[in-house]
Steps between C-alpha positions, in 0.01 A plus 500: 500500500812718491654313205230591244505864611880511476492336155242754381707788632814370326304462177380863517853628573650295219238622254588859583868448428611583150818538307558875478754653265574808290649457155514868408797685647413642842577874508645676800238569761692805623350720223151544359617443138862436397493731198284763336500285187317196651173427684469284810211272590425353839247219551414434866318205641263617771468298827120461490533244219699251712341158480302579187763476230835329494712711270488772239707478181555832319582573138576840345374458144652158424796534736477301821581717798460252783271330747412606852351335803368656825656819631704566188528748215654521157688804375650557153589777261406520135514741208222760508209386287157351535509143625262223602569317824361147524450364851435127525352408834514143631245437774575303814353152463278531808361834382370337184476669168728482202794691366398846381659795329476874554628762252634845582554760228781737602609804301853539640658842484876556528626561851174387667423217745170315493363304796239227475356270764334165454247423770173325551157634413324398823150506346587273205791304657706575187840660448506866394767758412499867584747778451646648822609851584872528568472566876265210563718266292818609681343420838391156379836425344666529841325181609569302182805338345635436152516141382841344420657605167507218249 
């Protein structure tokens, strides 16, 4: 009886593991924005989505930024301008569903930081993105980590 339960638990844990990385240069976390001539974007993965999707791959226009798993965030700087973020969400096998995409239109201003969180819409059991206020984001970032640089 214990063997099937143990196997199921291992399967769930393995399905939640994902290869996280960040391809865009990771800016210093000691400052809000490294220069008044760039914009910074943070994308946080909220804890309530654990077990529902495996990883989130992020592109800034057509530039791949990285991929995050549970309890992680991406952070990168870019020239100020309007951009379209594409988030590709891969569901956990046991949660069902298929890969989906979310799009975030960001009008980046020079010297500004933008914080976004990907979480789960509890009513629809689908991923969603919302913009965070700086103070809320900073509190959440304290419990998250950056993925390895690639």
